[in-house]
C-alpha positions in Angstrom: 4.6 -33.7 -5.6 5.3 -30.4 -4.6 7.2 -29.7 -1.3 5.2 -26.4 0.6 8.2 -26.0 2.6 10.3 -25.7 -0.5 8.3 -22.8 -2.5 5.9 -21.4 0.5 6.8 -19.4 4.2 7.4 -21.8 7.7 5.9 -19.0 10.7 9.3 -18.2 11.6 9.6 -17.2 7.8 7.1 -14.9 8.5 8.6 -12.8 10.5 5.6 -11.9 12.4 5.4 -13.5 16.8 2.7 -11.1 17.2 0.1 -12.9 14.8 -2.8 -15.5 15.8 -3.5 -16.1 11.9 -1.0 -19.9 11.8 -1.8 -20.4 15.5 -3.9 -23.6 13.7 -1.5 -24.2 11.9 2.0 -25.8 14.4 5.3 -25.2 13.0 3.6 -24.4 9.5 2.2 -21.3 8.2 -0.7 -22.1 5.0 -4.2 -24.7 5.8 -4.7 -27.7 3.2 -8.1 -28.9 2.2 -9.0 -26.1 0.5 -11.0 -25.4 -3.1 -10.5 -21.7 -4.6 -11.9 -20.4 -7.6 -10.7 -17.4 -9.3 -13.2 -14.5 -10.2 -11.6 -12.5 -13.3 -13.5 -9.4 -13.3 -15.5 -7.1 -11.5 -19.1 -8.2 -12.4 -17.4 -12.2 -12.0 -17.4 -11.2 -8.2 -19.8 -8.5 -7.7 -22.3 -11.3 -8.8 -21.3 -14.4 -6.6 -20.7 -11.4 -3.3 -24.2 -11.0 -4.2 -25.6 -14.2 -4.4 -23.6 -14.7 -1.0 -24.5 -11.7 1.2 -28.3 -12.8 -0.3 -27.9 -16.2 1.0 -26.7 -15.3 4.8 -29.2 -15.5 7.6 -29.9 -14.9 11.4 -26.5 -15.8 13.1 -24.2 -15.5 10.2 -21.2 -13.1 10.3 -20.1 -11.2 6.8 -16.8 -9.1 7.1 -14.9 -7.1 5.4 -12.5 -4.5 5.2 -12.4 -1.8 1.9 -9.6 0.3 0.2 -12.4 2.3 -1.6 -16.4 1.7 -1.1 -18.8 3.5 -2.7 -22.5 2.8 -1.1 -24.5 2.8 -4.3 -22.3 0.1 -6.5 -24.4 -2.4 -8.2 -23.0 -5.6 -8.0 -25.8 -7.2 -10.3 -26.4 -3.9 -12.1 -30.1 -3.7 -10.7 -31.5 -1.7 -8.8 -31.4 -2.9 -4.6 -27.8 -4.3 -5.6 -26.2 -1.7 -3.9 -23.4 -1.8 -1.5 -25.6 -0.5 1.1 -29.2 -1.9 1.0 -27.7 -5.2 0.0 -26.0 -5.6 4.1 -28.1 -3.5 5.4 -30.7 -6.8 4.1 -28.5 -8.6 5.7 -28.4 -7.1 8.8 -32.1 -6.1 9.2 -32.6 -10.7 9.3 -30.5 -11.2 11.6 -27.2 -11.0 10.6 -23.9 -9.9 12.6 -22.6 -7.0 9.9 -18.6 -5.4 10.6 -17.0 -3.1 8.2 -13.9 -2.1 8.7 -13.0 1.2 5.5 -10.2 2.8 5.3 -11.3 6.4 6.6 -8.9 7.9 2.9 -7.0 11.6 3.7 -9.0 14.8 2.1 -11.3 14.9 -1.2 -8.1 17.6 -2.1 -5.4 15.2 -2.1 -7.4 13.3 -4.7 -8.1 10.5 -2.4 -11.9 8.8 -1.6 -12.9 10.7 2.1 -16.4 11.9 1.0 -16.7 8.1 -0.5 -15.6 5.6 2.9 -17.6 8.1 4.5 -21.1 7.5 3.0 -21.1 4.2 2.7 -19.4 4.0 6.9 -22.2 6.7 7.7 -25.0 4.8 5.3 -24.5 1.5 6.8 -24.2 3.0 10.7 -28.3 3.9 9.4 -29.3 1.1 8.5 -28.0 -1.2 11.9 -24.3 -2.1 10.1 -21.1 -1.8 12.2 -18.8 0.0 9.6 -16.3 1.4 10.8 -13.6 3.5 9.3 -10.4 3.1 10.4 -7.3 5.2 10.2 -4.5 3.5 12.1 -1.8 3.8 9.6 1.4 5.1 9.1 1.5 8.7 8.1 0.5 8.9 4.2 -0.4 5.1 4.1 -3.6 3.2 3.6 -5.4 0.0 4.5 -4.6 -1.3 1.5 -6.5 -4.7 2.1 -9.7 -5.7 0.1 -12.0 -8.6 1.7 -15.0 -10.1 2.2 -15.9 -13.5 5.4 -19.3 -15.0 5.6 -19.8 -17.8 7.6 -22.7 -19.6 8.0 -23.1 -21.3 11.2 -25.1 -23.3 11.0 -23.8 -24.9 7.3 -19.9 -24.3 7.2 -19.6 -26.0 4.4 -21.0 -22.9 2.7 -18.3 -20.6 4.3 -16.6 -18.8 1.3 -14.2 -15.8 2.4 -13.5 -13.5 -1.0 -9.7 -12.1 -1.0 -8.1 -10.0 -4.2 -8.1 -6.4 -5.4 -11.7 -5.3 -6.1 -13.0 -2.9 -4.2 -16.4 -2.5 -3.6 -16.4 0.7 -6.4 -17.2 2.9 -8.8 -15.0 1.6 -11.8 -14.7 -2.3 -10.8 -17.9 -4.1 -12.5 -16.0 -4.9 -15.3 -16.5 -7.8 -17.6 -14.3 -9.5 -20.4 -15.8 -7.1 -23.1 -13.9 -4.2 -21.1 -16.0 -1.4 -21.8 -16.2 -0.3 -18.2 -18.3 0.1 -15.3 -21.5 2.1 -15.5 -20.9 4.2 -12.6 -17.6 4.8 -13.5 -15.5 7.3 -11.4 -12.7 9.2 -13.6 -8.6 7.9 -13.7 -6.5 10.0 -16.4 -8.3 11.3 -20.3 -7.1 7.5 -22.4 -8.9 5.7 -20.4 -12.5 8.0 -21.1 -15.4 8.2 -18.8 -15.9 4.9 -18.6 -12.1 3.6 -18.2 -11.7 -0.2 -18.7 -10.6 -2.0 -15.8 -9.0 -5.4 -15.5 -8.8 -6.7 -11.8 -9.1 -10.2 -10.2 -10.4 -11.4 -6.6 -10.0 -15.6 -5.4 -13.5 -17.4 -4.1 -11.5 -20.2 -1.4 -13.4 -21.9 0.8 -12.0 -24.3 3.3 -9.2 -24.1 6.5 -8.5 -21.1 5.4 -11.3 -19.5 5.0 -10.7 -19.4 8.9 -7.0 -17.9 8.5 -8.9 -14.6 6.5 -11.3 -14.1 9.3 -8.7 -13.8 11.6 -7.4 -11.2 10.0 -9.9 -9.4 10.2 -11.2 -10.1 14.6 -7.0 -9.1 14.2 -7.6 -5.9 12.9 -11.4 -5.3 14.4 -9.4 -5.7 18.2 -6.9 -3.9 17.8 -6.9 -1.4 21.1 -6.1 2.2 19.5 -8.5 4.9 18.7 -9.9 4.5 14.9 -7.9 8.0 14.4 -5.3 10.1 16.7 -6.7 12.9 15.4 -8.9 14.9 17.1 -11.0 16.5 15.0 -11.6 13.7 13.4 -13.7 12.5 16.2 -15.2 15.5 17.3 -16.5 15.7 13.6 -17.2 11.5 14.1 -19.2 12.6 17.2 -20.7 15.5 15.8 -22.3 13.0 13.0 -23.2 10.4 15.8 -21.0 8.0 14.3 -19.8 4.9 16.4 -15.9 4.6 16.7 -15.7 1.8 19.8 -16.2 -2.1 17.9 -18.8 -4.0 18.6 -17.6 -7.0 20.5 -18.3 -9.8 18.0 -19.7 -13.7 18.8 -16.7 -16.1 19.2 -14.1 -17.4 16.2 -16.4 -20.8 15.4 -14.0 -23.1 14.2 -12.5 -23.9 10.6 -15.1 -25.1 7.9 -14.7 -28.1 6.6 -11.7 -29.6 3.9 -13.4 -28.7 0.3 -10.5 -29.5 -2.1 -6.6 -30.5 -2.4 -5.5 -26.5 -3.0 -2.6 -24.9 -0.1 -3.9 -21.5 0.9 -0.7 -19.2 2.7 -1.9 -15.0 4.3 1.1 -13.5 3.5 0.4 -9.8 4.6 2.1 -6.4 4.6 2.0 -3.8 7.7 3.6 -1.1 8.7 6.2 -0.5 11.3 4.3 2.1 13.0 7.1 2.9 15.8 6.8 5.0 18.4 5.4 2.2 20.0 2.1 2.7 18.5 2.4 -0.8 17.1 0.0 -2.8 15.9 -0.9 -5.8 18.6 -0.7 -8.4 16.1 2.6 -6.8 14.2 4.8 -5.8 16.5 7.5 -3.9 14.5 4.8 -4.8 11.0 4.7 -7.9 8.8 6.2 -7.5 5.8 5.4 -11.9 4.4 3.8 -10.2 1.5 7.7 -9.7 0.0 8.9 -12.2 1.6 6.5 -14.4 0.1 7.7 -13.0 -2.9 11.3 -13.5 -2.7 11.1 -16.9 -2.3 8.9 -18.1 -5.0 11.3 -16.4 -7.7 13.9 -17.3 -6.0 12.4 -21.0 -7.5 11.7 -19.4 -10.5 13.1 -21.8 -13.2 11.1 -21.2 -16.2 8.2 -18.0 -16.2 7.4 -15.2 -14.1 4.1 -14.8 -14.9 2.6 -11.1 -13.2 -0.3 -8.9 -13.7 -0.2 -5.6 -11.5 -1.6 -1.6 -11.3 2.0 -1.1 -10.5 5.4 -2.9 -10.7 7.7 -0.2 -9.3 11.1 0.1 -7.7 14.7 -0.4 -7.6 12.9 -3.6 -4.6 11.2 -5.1 -6.7 14.0 -5.3 -9.6 15.8 -7.2 -6.6 14.2 -9.8 -5.6 14.1 -11.1 -10.1 17.9 -9.7 -10.6 20.1 -12.9 -9.1 17.6 -15.3 -10.3 18.2 -14.0 -13.9 21.5 -13.6 -13.8 21.2 -17.6 -12.1 18.8 -19.3 -14.4 19.4 -18.2 -18.4 16.1 -20.0 -20.0 14.1 -17.8 -16.9 11.5 -15.3 -18.3 8.9 -12.5 -16.3 6.3 -11.6 -18.2 4.2 -8.4 -16.9 0.6 -7.2 -18.0 0.4 -3.7 -16.2 -1.3 -0.2 -17.7 -0.1 0.9 -21.4 -0.6 4.7 -18.8 0.0 5.4 -16.2 -4.0 6.6 -14.1 -2.4 10.4 -13.3 -1.8 12.9 -15.8 0.8 15.5 -16.6 3.6 16.1 -13.9 1.9 13.5 -11.5 2.5 10.7 -14.3 6.3 11.1 -13.9 7.3 9.7 -11.3 5.1 6.8 -12.1 6.5 6.4 -15.0 10.3 6.3 -13.1 8.7 3.9 -10.9 9.0 1.6 -13.6 11.4 2.8 -15.5 13.2 1.2 -11.8 12.0 -1.5 -12.6 11.6 -2.7 -15.4 14.7 -0.5 -17.1 16.6 -2.2 -14.7 15.9 -6.3 -15.1 15.7 -5.0 -19.0 19.6 -4.8 -18.9 20.4 -7.6 -15.9 17.6 -10.3 -19.1 17.7 -8.3 -22.6 15.5 -10.8 -24.3 14.2 -11.7 -21.3 12.0 -9.7 -20.2 8.3 -8.3 -21.6 6.1 -5.7 -20.4 2.4 -5.0 -22.0 -0.6 -3.1 -21.5 -4.1 -4.0 -22.5 -6.8 -2.6 -25.7 -9.7 -3.6 -25.6 -11.5 -3.9 -28.8 -11.4 0.1 -29.8 -8.0 0.5 -28.8 -8.8 2.3 -25.6 -6.9 1.6 -22.8 -7.9 -0.5 -20.1 -7.0 0.4 -16.5 -5.0 -3.9 -15.1 -5.6 -2.7 -11.6 -4.9 -7.3 -11.1 -2.1 -7.9 -9.1 -1.5 -11.6 -9.5 1.7 -13.4 -9.8 1.9 -16.9 -10.9 5.0 -18.7 -10.9 6.2 -21.5 -13.2 2.8 -23.2 -13.1 2.7 -23.8 -9.2 2.3 -20.9 -7.0 0.3 -18.4 -8.2 -0.9 -14.9 -5.6 -4.0 -13.0 -6.0 -3.5 -10.5 -3.7 -4.3 -6.8 -2.9 -0.9 -5.9 -2.9 1.0 -3.8 -5.5 4.8 -4.5 -6.8 6.0 -2.0 -5.2 7.7 -0.5 -1.8 4.7 0.8 -1.0 2.5 -2.7 -0.7 5.7 -4.7 0.8 6.2 -2.8 3.9 3.8 0.3 3.8 -0.1 -0.2 3.8 -1.6 -2.7 5.3 -2.3 -5.2 2.5 -3.5 -9.3 2.5 -2.5 -12.0 -0.6 -3.5 -15.4 -0.5 -1.2 -17.3 -2.3 -2.1 -20.9 -4.4 0.0 -24.1 -3.9 -1.4 -25.7 -7.2 0.2 -27.1 -10.9 -3.2 -27.1 -11.8 -4.7 -24.2 -10.5 -1.2 -22.4 -11.5 -2.1 -23.6 -15.2 -5.2 -23.1 -15.5 -5.2 -19.5 -14.3 -2.4 -18.0 -16.2 -3.6 -19.9 -19.4 -6.5 -18.5 -18.6 -5.4 -15.0 -18.2 -3.4 -15.4 -21.8 -6.6 -16.3 -23.4 -8.8 -14.0 -23.2 -5.9 -11.4 -23.8 -5.8 -13.3 -27.3 -9.0 -13.0 -27.9 -9.9 -17.1 -27.5 -12.6 -16.7 -24.7 -15.0 -17.8 -27.0 -12.7 -20.6 -28.6 -12.9 -21.7 -24.4 -16.2 -21.8 -23.8 -16.7 -24.3 -27.2 -13.4 -26.0 -27.4 -12.3 -26.3 -23.7 -9.0 -24.9 -22.2 -6.0 -26.7 -22.7 -7.4 -27.7 -26.7 -8.2 -23.4 -27.1 -4.6 -22.7 -25.5 -1.9 -25.8 -27.4 0.4 -23.5 -28.1 0.1 -21.5 -24.6 0.2 -24.6 -22.7 4.3 -24.2 -22.5 5.4 -21.7 -20.6 8.0 -20.7 -22.9 5.8 -21.2 -26.1 3.4 -18.6 -24.8 5.9 -15.8 -24.5 6.0 -16.0 -28.0 2.5 -15.9 -28.5 2.5 -13.0 -26.5 5.8 -10.8 -28.3 3.5 -11.8 -32.0 0.4 -10.9 -30.9 1.5 -7.8 -29.8 3.8 -7.2 -32.7 0.7 -7.4 -34.8 -1.5 -4.9 -33.4 0.9 -2.7 -32.6 2.2 -2.3 -36.7 -1.7 -2.4 -37.1 -2.5 0.9 -35.0 1.1 2.5 -36.7 -0.3 1.9 -40.2 -4.1 3.1 -39.7 -5.8 0.7 -38.6 -6.8 -0.5 -42.2 -8.1 -3.9 -42.8 -8.8 -6.7 -40.3 -8.3 -6.4 -36.2 -5.5 -8.8 -35.4 -6.7 -10.6 -32.6 -5.7 -9.9 -29.0 -5.8 -7.4 -26.7 -1.7 -6.7 -25.5 0.6 -3.6 -26.7 4.1 -3.9 -26.1 5.3 -0.8 -23.5 8.0 1.0 -24.2 10.2 1.6 -21.6 9.8 5.4 -20.6 12.0 7.9 -21.4 12.9 10.0 -19.5 15.3 13.3 -19.5 18.0 13.4 -17.1 16.4 16.6 -15.1 12.8 14.9 -14.7 14.6 11.9 -13.0 16.3 14.1 -10.6 13.1 15.7 -9.3 10.5 13.0 -9.8 13.1 11.0 -7.2 11.3 12.9 -4.0 7.8 12.2 -4.4 8.5 9.0 -6.3 9.7 7.4 -2.6 8.6 9.7 -0.5 4.5 9.8 -1.3 4.5 7.6 -3.9 6.7 4.7 -3.5 7.6 5.3 0.5 9.1 2.8 3.0 7.8 1.3 6.0 10.0 -0.5 7.7 12.1 -0.7 10.7 15.9 2.0 9.9 17.9 -1.0 10.3 15.3 -2.4 7.8 15.3 -0.2 5.5 20.0 0.4 6.1 20.3 -3.8 5.5 17.6 -3.3 1.7 16.2 -6.7 4.1 12.0 -7.3 5.0 
């Protein structure tokens, strides 16, 4: 029997006495009696989100946060399923719709200020209240991506969606990985319609109340949405609301829905100079702490799907346990090529080298990294943020394996502690990457994935499939294409000069540190 206290953070270990997220849990920091379903791919999630919002009625509640939001993104592909239309219809039905979207930096930086502003503006014009939230550390972002839907007359239908998927262009891809029909360009290797791999989870049960509390804490932050006077003047000129309206009182948690134990992990930065969040004085770093505690129990396999997997901080989490456990393997699935091109790519490659290079030295042959391609051998952009430890502890959230996500931006991840859930999630992801989804539908997951049931066997199966596909492509793609989508990811080869000049943009811009000075000095979270 798995003891949650062995794997999950206690309230004291969360290290944030200012938050209300654990108020109903006593000394613990998790809830029991939940049911969680992984929603793999944006198309799967968007359809569920569309159906859930459309099923709301007067007095119900829809709360959401987003890093990037595109008002015209069609959740089902059909006219009328645009994000702005779906939420506006809910508002007209009498649903309380509230949203927090990161304001973003100016468009010239390559972020999405215009899109985020337009989503907020359009929803405000239609009566829903969506605020542009710039209450972040300098150079930081609100990166949380979640939706909470509560039904005042039928709490058994309450649901929270948590993960890495923004309601935005590029995300509505499926298992074929042909890309979203509403694309947004990445680097040229991904083509005009970038294939996209992502994961969200649907949570039912008491943990929905916890996710709602995360939203309410941010909504009730008394700090101005932006400290820049020119932004406040511009918002006033456009008639944008910048004062959060009062939310209805929070209802009790939904009834028990299953057997899953769920813990929410978060990152909030240390804002300093008296500007700290009232719900995270000095910041919160339970994402980093939660990973560290789980990895310290790893004996056989840590399986990661992530956008980045960067830096010395990430390597330190795995280093000691790889030395201690000679049978432990780490398998990482990340983008085959970064999303930035030219000289901007070099800092990202340096970040990869710092993590993967160090770990391959610590544990030769036991740390492997892969990228994904579709059946046209176009790279698939891995945007998922999933970690599975020994088929017991499984996280899905907005945070990447990077110092930025662990210390600097706002993040939210949901951890499920359940052996069946964790194993099935690992096998389902593997079935897609090995081209076995049709067999899973016909024969079932366990029968199809028998050669991967043992984590050590899956390590070998991944290596074999990647080697065969790599060899076929290297030989000119003659004959039948081997099954699978995995490509072995070589360690980035950087010159000494590249490593020197890329250090500053990596450490300051792409992977900054949001900890208080004392924790930085001691390399603690």
